[in-house]
C-alpha positions as CSV (number, residue, x, y, z in Angstrom):
1,M,12.2,8.2,3.1
2,A,9.4,8.9,1.0
3,I,6.5,7.4,1.4
4,Y,3.1,7.0,-0.4
5,H,0.3,9.1,1.6
6,C,-2.6,10.8,-0.8
7,T,-6.4,10.7,1.0
8,I,-9.3,12.5,-0.3
9,K,-12.5,13.3,1.4
10,I,-15.0,15.6,1.5
11,I,-16.0,18.6,4.0
12,S,-19.7,18.5,4.1
13,R,-22.2,20.7,6.2
14,G,-24.7,17.7,6.9
15,K,-21.3,16.4,9.0
16,G,-21.3,19.6,11.0
17,M,-18.2,21.1,9.2
18,S,-17.9,24.3,7.3
19,A,-15.6,25.4,4.7
20,V,-14.6,28.3,6.5
21,G,-13.8,26.4,9.7
22,A,-11.9,23.8,8.2
23,S,-9.6,26.6,6.0
24,A,-9.2,28.7,9.5
25,Y,-8.0,25.2,10.8
26,R,-5.8,24.6,8.2
27,S,-4.2,27.8,7.6
28,G,-3.8,28.6,11.3
29,E,-6.1,32.1,10.6
30,I,-9.0,33.6,12.4
31,L,-11.9,33.6,9.9
32,K,-15.6,34.3,10.2
33,N,-18.3,32.3,8.8
34,E,-21.0,34.5,7.4
35,Y,-23.5,31.7,6.9
36,D,-23.6,30.8,10.9
37,G,-21.9,33.5,12.3
38,I,-19.5,31.9,13.7
39,T,-16.0,33.0,14.0
40,H,-13.1,30.4,13.8
41,D,-9.9,31.1,15.8
42,F,-7.1,29.0,14.9
43,T,-4.0,31.8,15.3
44,R,-2.2,29.6,18.0
45,K,-1.9,26.7,16.0
46,R,1.5,25.4,15.4
47,G,3.3,23.9,12.3
48,I,2.0,25.8,9.6
49,V,5.0,26.8,7.4
50,H,3.1,27.7,4.1
51,T,-0.2,28.9,2.8
52,E,-1.6,30.2,-0.7
53,V,-4.9,30.3,-2.7
54,L,-4.3,29.2,-6.3
55,L,-7.0,30.3,-8.9
56,P,-7.9,29.6,-12.3
57,P,-7.7,32.9,-14.8
58,H,-11.3,33.7,-14.8
59,A,-12.0,33.7,-10.6
60,L,-12.6,37.3,-9.0
61,P,-9.8,38.5,-7.8
62,D,-11.1,38.6,-4.2
63,F,-10.9,35.3,-3.8
64,T,-7.1,35.3,-3.5
65,D,-8.4,36.5,0.4
66,R,-9.6,32.8,1.7
67,S,-12.0,34.3,3.8
68,T,-14.0,35.7,0.9
69,L,-13.5,32.5,-1.1
70,W,-15.1,30.1,1.2
71,N,-17.7,32.5,2.6
72,A,-19.0,32.9,-1.1
73,V,-18.9,28.9,-1.3
74,E,-20.8,28.7,2.0
75,K,-23.4,31.4,0.5
76,I,-24.2,29.7,-2.8
77,E,-24.6,26.4,-1.1
78,K,-28.3,26.3,0.5
79,S,-28.8,22.9,1.7
80,K,-28.2,21.9,5.2
81,N,-26.2,18.8,4.0
82,S,-24.3,20.5,0.8
83,Q,-21.2,19.1,0.2
84,L,-18.6,22.4,0.6
85,A,-15.2,21.4,-0.5
86,R,-13.0,18.5,-1.2
87,E,-10.0,18.1,0.4
88,I,-6.9,15.9,-0.5
89,E,-4.2,15.5,2.0
90,V,-0.5,14.1,0.6
91,A,2.7,13.3,2.5
92,L,5.7,15.5,1.3
93,P,9.1,13.9,0.5
94,V,11.7,14.6,3.5
95,E,14.3,14.0,1.2
96,L,13.2,17.7,-0.5
97,D,13.9,21.0,0.7
98,R,11.0,23.2,1.9
99,E,11.1,25.2,-1.4
100,K,11.1,21.9,-3.7
101,Q,8.2,20.8,-1.6
102,I,5.9,23.9,-2.0
103,Q,6.6,23.9,-5.7
104,L,5.6,20.3,-5.9
105,V,2.5,20.9,-4.2
106,R,1.9,23.9,-6.4
107,E,2.6,22.2,-9.4
108,Y,0.7,19.3,-8.5
109,V,-2.5,21.5,-7.8
110,Q,-2.1,23.6,-10.5
111,E,-2.1,20.9,-13.2
112,N,-4.7,18.7,-11.8
113,F,-7.4,21.1,-10.1
114,V,-6.9,24.9,-11.0
115,S,-6.6,24.0,-14.7
116,V,-9.9,22.8,-14.9
117,G,-11.4,25.5,-13.0
118,M,-11.3,24.7,-9.2
119,C,-9.9,27.1,-6.9
120,A,-7.5,25.6,-4.2
121,D,-6.7,26.5,-0.8
122,I,-3.1,25.2,0.2
123,A,-1.9,24.5,3.5
124,V,1.7,23.0,4.1
125,H,2.2,21.5,7.6
126,D,5.5,20.8,9.3
127,K,5.9,20.4,13.2
128,K,9.3,18.8,12.7
129,T,8.4,15.3,13.5
130,G,9.2,13.8,10.6
131,N,5.5,14.0,8.9
132,P,5.8,17.3,6.4
133,H,2.3,17.0,4.6
134,A,-0.1,19.3,2.9
135,H,-3.7,20.2,3.0
136,I,-5.5,21.0,-0.4
137,M,-8.9,22.4,0.1
138,L,-10.6,22.6,-3.3
139,T,-14.2,23.9,-4.6
140,M,-16.9,21.6,-5.9
141,R,-18.8,23.9,-7.9
142,P,-17.8,25.1,-11.3
143,L,-16.7,28.6,-12.0
144,E,-18.4,30.3,-15.1
145,Q,-16.1,32.3,-17.5
146,S,-18.2,35.6,-16.1
147,G,-16.4,34.5,-12.2
148,E,-20.2,33.6,-11.2
149,W,-20.8,30.0,-9.8
150,G,-22.0,27.5,-11.8
151,A,-24.3,24.2,-11.2
152,K,-22.5,21.1,-9.8
153,S,-25.7,19.1,-11.4
154,K,-29.0,19.0,-13.2
155,K,-32.0,17.2,-13.3
156,E,-32.9,15.1,-16.5
157,Y,-36.1,13.7,-17.1
158,I,-36.1,9.4,-17.4
159,L,-38.2,8.4,-20.5
160,D,-40.2,5.4,-21.1
161,K,-39.6,3.0,-23.8
162,N,-41.8,5.0,-26.2
163,G,-39.9,8.3,-25.3
164,Q,-42.3,9.6,-22.5
165,R,-41.8,11.0,-19.5
166,I,-42.4,8.5,-16.5
167,K,-45.2,10.2,-14.1
168,L,-45.2,9.4,-10.5
169,K,-48.2,9.0,-8.0
170,N,-47.5,12.7,-6.6
171,G,-48.2,13.8,-10.2
172,S,-44.3,14.9,-10.7
173,F,-42.0,13.2,-13.3
174,K,-39.0,10.9,-12.5
175,T,-35.8,12.1,-12.8
176,R,-32.4,11.8,-12.1
177,K,-29.3,13.6,-11.1
178,V,-26.6,14.5,-13.8
179,D,-22.8,15.9,-13.0
180,L,-22.1,18.5,-14.9
181,T,-18.3,17.7,-14.2
182,D,-16.6,14.5,-13.8
183,W,-15.1,15.9,-10.5
184,N,-17.2,13.4,-8.2
185,D,-16.6,10.1,-10.8
186,K,-15.0,7.3,-8.6
187,G,-12.2,6.8,-11.5
188,K,-11.0,10.5,-10.9
189,A,-10.0,9.7,-7.6
190,E,-7.5,7.0,-9.1
191,V,-6.1,9.6,-11.6
192,W,-5.6,12.1,-8.7
193,R,-3.8,9.3,-6.7
194,Q,-1.5,8.4,-9.7
195,A,-0.8,11.9,-10.4
196,W,0.5,12.6,-7.0
197,A,2.8,9.7,-7.6
198,D,4.1,10.7,-11.0
199,V,5.0,14.4,-9.9
200,T,6.5,13.4,-6.6
201,N,8.7,10.9,-8.7
202,K,9.5,13.7,-11.0
203,Y,10.7,15.8,-8.3
204,L,12.7,13.2,-6.8
205,A,14.7,12.3,-10.1
206,E,15.5,15.9,-10.6
207,Q,17.4,16.0,-7.4
208,N,18.9,13.0,-8.4
209,I,17.1,11.3,-5.2
210,P,16.7,7.4,-5.8
211,Q,13.6,6.9,-4.0
212,R,10.5,6.4,-5.5
213,I,6.8,6.4,-4.4
214,D,3.7,4.1,-6.0
215,H,0.1,4.9,-5.4
216,R,-0.6,1.2,-6.2
217,S,-0.9,-1.5,-3.4
218,Y,1.7,-4.6,-3.3
219,E,-0.5,-6.8,-4.9
220,R,-1.1,-4.6,-7.8
221,Q,2.4,-3.6,-8.4
222,G,3.0,-7.2,-8.5
223,I,5.3,-7.2,-5.3
224,E,5.3,-10.6,-3.5
225,Q,5.6,-9.2,0.0
226,I,3.4,-8.2,2.9
227,P,2.6,-4.5,3.4
228,T,3.9,-2.9,6.7
229,V,1.2,-0.8,8.7
230,H,0.9,2.8,8.9
231,M,3.0,4.3,12.0
232,G,1.7,7.1,12.4
233,V,3.0,10.6,14.0
234,A,3.0,9.2,17.8
235,A,4.2,5.9,17.1
236,T,7.2,7.2,14.8
237,Q,8.2,9.6,17.4
238,M,8.2,7.1,20.2
239,E,10.4,4.5,17.7
240,R,13.0,7.3,17.4
241,K,13.1,7.6,21.3
242,G,13.7,4.0,21.7
243,I,10.4,3.2,22.9
244,V,9.0,-0.1,21.7
245,T,5.6,0.7,20.1
246,E,2.8,-2.5,19.5
247,K,2.6,-1.0,15.4
248,G,6.8,-0.5,15.6
249,E,6.9,-4.5,16.8
250,K,4.4,-5.6,14.1
251,N,6.4,-3.6,11.2
252,R,9.9,-5.5,12.2
253,L,8.1,-8.7,12.2
254,I,6.5,-7.9,9.0
255,R,10.1,-7.1,7.6
256,E,11.6,-10.4,9.1
257,Q,8.6,-12.4,7.2
258,N,9.2,-10.6,3.9
259,R,13.0,-11.3,4.1
260,L,12.4,-15.2,4.6
261,L,10.1,-14.9,1.7
262,K,12.4,-13.1,-0.6
263,E,15.6,-15.2,0.4
264,V,13.6,-18.7,0.1
265,R,12.6,-17.4,-3.8
266,R,16.1,-16.2,-4.7
267,R,17.5,-19.3,-3.4
268,I,15.3,-21.5,-5.4
269,A,15.8,-19.3,-8.5
270,E,19.3,-19.6,-8.0
271,L,19.5,-23.2,-7.8
272,G,17.3,-23.7,-10.9
273,K,19.9,-21.7,-12.9
274,W,22.9,-23.6,-11.9
275,I,20.8,-26.6,-12.7
276,K,20.1,-25.4,-16.1
277,E,23.7,-24.6,-17.0
278,K,24.8,-28.1,-15.4
279,S,22.3,-29.5,-17.9
280,A,23.8,-28.0,-21.0
281,Q,27.1,-29.5,-20.3
282,K,28.6,-31.3,-23.2
283,D,27.3,-35.4,-23.1
284,N,30.7,-36.7,-23.5
285,Q,32.7,-35.4,-20.7
286,S,34.8,-38.2,-19.0
287,I,32.8,-37.8,-15.9
288,N,29.3,-36.6,-16.5
289,P,26.6,-37.6,-13.7
290,F,24.3,-35.4,-15.6
291,H,22.4,-37.9,-18.0
292,S,18.8,-38.9,-16.7
293,V,19.4,-42.5,-17.3
294,P,23.2,-43.0,-16.5
295,V,24.9,-45.7,-18.5
296,Q,28.7,-45.6,-18.1
297,S,28.9,-42.6,-15.8
298,P,28.6,-42.4,-12.3
299,T,25.4,-41.1,-10.3
300,L,25.8,-38.3,-8.1
301,L,25.6,-40.3,-5.4
302,E,28.5,-42.2,-6.5
303,L,30.4,-39.2,-7.5
304,L,30.3,-37.7,-4.1
305,N,31.0,-40.8,-2.3
306,T,34.2,-41.8,-4.3
307,A,35.4,-37.7,-3.5
308,M,34.8,-38.6,-0.1
309,Q,36.7,-41.8,-0.4
310,Q,39.1,-40.1,-1.8
311,A,39.3,-37.2,0.0
312,G,42.8,-36.4,1.7
313,Q,44.7,-38.8,-0.7
314,P,47.4,-36.5,-2.2
315,D,47.7,-38.7,-5.7
316,S,44.1,-39.0,-6.0
317,R,41.7,-36.8,-8.1
318,Y,39.8,-35.3,-4.9
319,G,43.0,-35.3,-2.6
320,K,42.1,-31.3,-1.6
321,I,38.7,-31.9,-0.5
322,K,38.6,-31.6,3.2
323,D,34.9,-30.5,4.2
324,L,33.8,-34.2,4.7
325,K,30.8,-32.9,6.7
326,S,29.1,-31.0,3.6
327,F,29.8,-34.1,1.4
328,A,28.1,-36.2,4.2
329,K,25.1,-33.8,4.4
330,A,24.9,-33.8,0.6
331,V,24.7,-37.4,0.2
332,S,22.1,-37.6,3.2
333,F,20.1,-35.1,1.1
334,L,20.3,-37.1,-2.1
335,Q,19.7,-40.3,-0.5
336,S,16.4,-39.3,1.7
337,N,15.0,-37.7,-1.6
338,H,15.8,-40.6,-4.0
339,I,17.9,-38.8,-6.1
340,S,20.8,-39.9,-8.7
341,T,20.9,-37.7,-11.6
342,L,20.3,-33.8,-12.2
343,S,16.9,-34.2,-13.7
344,E,15.8,-35.9,-10.4
345,L,17.3,-32.8,-8.6
346,Q,15.7,-30.6,-10.9
347,E,12.3,-32.6,-10.1
348,T,13.0,-32.3,-6.4
349,L,13.7,-28.5,-6.9
350,S,10.3,-28.1,-9.2
351,G,8.5,-29.5,-6.0
352,M,10.2,-27.1,-3.9
353,K,9.2,-24.3,-5.9
354,K,5.7,-25.6,-6.0
355,R,5.4,-25.7,-2.6
356,Y,7.0,-21.9,-1.9
357,W,4.1,-20.4,-4.3
358,N,1.3,-22.6,-3.0
359,T,2.5,-21.6,0.9
360,N,3.0,-17.7,-0.5
361,S,-0.4,-17.6,-2.0
362,E,-1.8,-18.9,1.4
363,I,0.2,-16.4,3.4
364,K,-1.1,-13.7,1.5
365,Q,-4.7,-14.8,1.8
366,T,-4.5,-15.2,5.6
367,E,-2.7,-12.3,5.8
368,K,-5.6,-10.1,4.1
369,L,-8.1,-12.2,6.3
370,L,-6.2,-11.3,9.5
371,H,-5.8,-7.7,8.4
372,E,-9.8,-7.4,7.7
373,R,-10.8,-9.1,11.2
374,K,-8.5,-7.1,12.9
375,E,-9.4,-4.1,11.2
376,L,-13.3,-4.6,11.7
377,I,-12.6,-5.4,15.5
378,D,-10.6,-2.0,15.9
379,Q,-13.4,0.0,13.9
380,A,-16.0,-1.5,15.9
381,E,-14.2,-0.5,19.2
382,K,-13.7,2.8,17.9
383,Y,-17.5,2.9,17.0
384,L,-18.5,2.2,20.6
385,L,-16.0,4.6,21.9
386,Y,-17.2,7.7,20.5
387,R,-20.5,7.0,19.3
388,D,-21.6,9.6,22.8
389,Y,-19.9,12.1,20.9
390,H,-21.7,11.4,18.0
391,K,-25.0,11.5,19.9
392,T,-24.2,14.9,21.8
393,Y,-23.2,16.4,18.7
394,K,-26.9,15.2,17.1
395,Q,-28.4,16.9,20.3
396,T,-26.6,20.2,20.3
397,K,-28.4,23.2,19.5
398,P,-27.6,24.1,15.8
399,K,-25.8,27.4,16.7
400,K,-23.5,25.5,18.9
401,Q,-22.9,22.5,16.5
402,E,-20.3,24.0,14.9
403,E,-18.2,24.7,17.9
404,Y,-18.9,21.5,19.2
405,A,-17.8,19.7,15.9
406,E,-14.6,21.7,16.2
407,R,-13.6,20.7,19.6
408,Y,-14.0,17.2,19.1
409,R,-13.2,17.2,15.5
410,T,-11.2,14.0,16.2
411,E,-13.6,12.2,18.0
412,L,-16.2,12.8,15.5
413,A,-14.1,12.0,12.7
414,L,-13.4,8.6,14.1
415,Y,-16.7,7.6,14.7
416,D,-17.7,8.5,11.2
417,R,-15.1,6.6,9.9
418,A,-15.9,3.8,11.5
419,E,-19.5,3.8,11.0
420,R,-19.1,3.8,7.1
421,Y,-16.7,1.4,7.6
422,L,-18.9,-1.2,9.4
423,K,-22.1,-0.3,7.2
424,E,-19.5,-1.5,4.1
425,H,-18.1,-4.4,5.6
426,L,-21.3,-5.8,7.5
427,G,-24.0,-4.7,5.3
428,S,-27.1,-5.9,6.5
429,D,-26.0,-7.9,9.3
430,T,-25.4,-4.6,11.9
431,K,-25.0,-6.7,14.7
432,L,-21.3,-6.4,16.2
433,K,-19.6,-9.5,17.1
434,P,-16.3,-8.7,18.7
435,K,-15.9,-12.4,20.5
436,A,-16.1,-14.2,17.1
437,W,-14.0,-11.8,15.4
438,K,-11.7,-12.1,18.2
439,A,-11.7,-16.0,17.5
440,E,-11.2,-16.0,14.2
441,V,-8.2,-13.9,14.6
442,A,-6.5,-16.2,17.0
443,D,-7.4,-19.3,14.3
444,L,-6.1,-17.1,11.5
445,T,-2.9,-16.5,13.6
446,A,-2.3,-19.8,14.5
447,Q,-2.5,-20.8,10.6
448,K,-0.2,-18.0,9.6
449,D,2.2,-19.3,12.2
450,R,2.0,-22.6,10.5
451,L,2.7,-21.4,7.1
452,Y,5.4,-19.5,8.3
453,R,6.8,-22.6,9.7
454,E,6.4,-24.3,6.5
455,M,8.2,-21.6,4.9
456,R,11.4,-21.9,7.2
457,K,11.4,-25.5,6.6
458,L,11.6,-24.8,2.7
459,K,14.5,-22.4,3.5
460,E,16.5,-25.3,5.6
461,E,15.8,-27.6,2.3
462,T,17.2,-25.3,-0.5
463,A,20.0,-24.9,1.9
464,E,20.8,-28.6,1.9
465,A,20.4,-28.7,-1.9
466,E,22.6,-25.6,-1.6
467,T,25.4,-27.9,0.1
468,V,25.0,-30.4,-3.2
469,K,25.6,-27.4,-5.6
470,R,29.0,-26.5,-3.3
471,C,30.1,-30.2,-3.4
472,I,29.6,-30.6,-6.8
473,E,31.1,-27.8,-7.8
474,Q,34.4,-29.2,-6.4
475,V,34.0,-32.3,-7.7
476,I,34.0,-31.0,-11.2
477,P,35.9,-27.6,-11.1
478,P,34.5,-25.0,-13.4
479,T,37.6,-25.2,-15.9
480,E,36.4,-28.7,-16.7
481,Q,33.0,-27.7,-17.9
482,R,32.3,-26.6,-21.0
483,K,28.6,-25.5,-22.2
484,E,26.1,-26.2,-25.2
485,K,22.6,-24.8,-25.6
486,S,20.3,-26.3,-23.1
487,K,17.8,-28.8,-24.1
488,T,15.9,-29.1,-20.5
489,H,13.0,-27.2,-18.8
490,D,13.9,-23.6,-17.8
491,V,13.3,-23.9,-13.7
492,S,13.9,-20.4,-12.9
493,L,11.5,-18.6,-11.3
């Protein structure tokens, strides 16, 4: 099934990475970094099914060679913490064949990056594990029409209210950095992520494949369901072999809970539609229990009780009714909820609808808090687990840092992500509190279980209301029901 996955990150020298090394790893080639003299050999890497370099028209032809391209980048970037490249990683639809997958990536890169002056290094990976994906490395410095590298940004003097430069204590003037392209704008990432969804859906449609992907979260799409967790390659492979995984079990539970939410919502909507249709029947029917204040017509209870009493009597109106158990349940539901008329049944259903949306809202909020706390615990554990790798990297001599970074690339990346996450979510309070967080998780889990019990109870109540509907349909067959324009409130969801 086509899935949406599009991540964007920066390859930075300050984090011990190099553009040449990154390109070698993704393309499965041997490349020498002329900046530090290190040779990166990844010729043994498997699963690389396609590589190519795409260039804007005014780029130097030599840049079609990725070694020349990325060594030129390493050379122009002088700072020890320079941002060398931007990488976009996208999941490829398994529904498309290899040729279409490559065309899809090529079109996406050409239209969104190469067309505005970036050089792009593409590598498509597929280890036949159901996770085909593409790595797209992009240059971050604009190319002049001459083929030379341009500046990423410029300094601009900050002026006071009189239009004069502001002098600092050290004698220099106050300045600010101004980007010369919009490639680093925060909004640009959203544009690129949406563009990937759009072009992918175009290719799926052209192949008459019904699946579609969406770059937005369920909340932004207006989808009332809890998102599943990302399985990852390892867990997916284990599940395919019949091995139960923690993530797989969690997703099965989430899907079951989503089915519950969807079913309750559907049932309430259908009952609301039925009540609206019944309320539109002509007032002068011979048997009409649908008035808000019945005068001569029987109430719903009276009507169902009469049907039960006459059930089985050949000459009676209700002689063919046999399911007395359902009628008894319907009567019990009406009595326990003090319902005599259809209007009162509508009021009860409106209350059920309100409970649904309140409970659904609480579930979403609880799930969100639960996810945030679990992620905080997970990142804190990763931070502590991989902290020593980061310390060792910092203590390693500069000439061997790149080698160490490539060897422990995963561990260092996990540490960096955990550190960023903790800084972002803890702010100034950097103290890790796993014990307190786990206690919160336990409380939130108990609250979530309570809310789903409430939703299951609501499902049972809708089933009882549906029993009333079925019984009334037997008492008043559709052939006797004439409709007119409804004057009642629309109770549909």
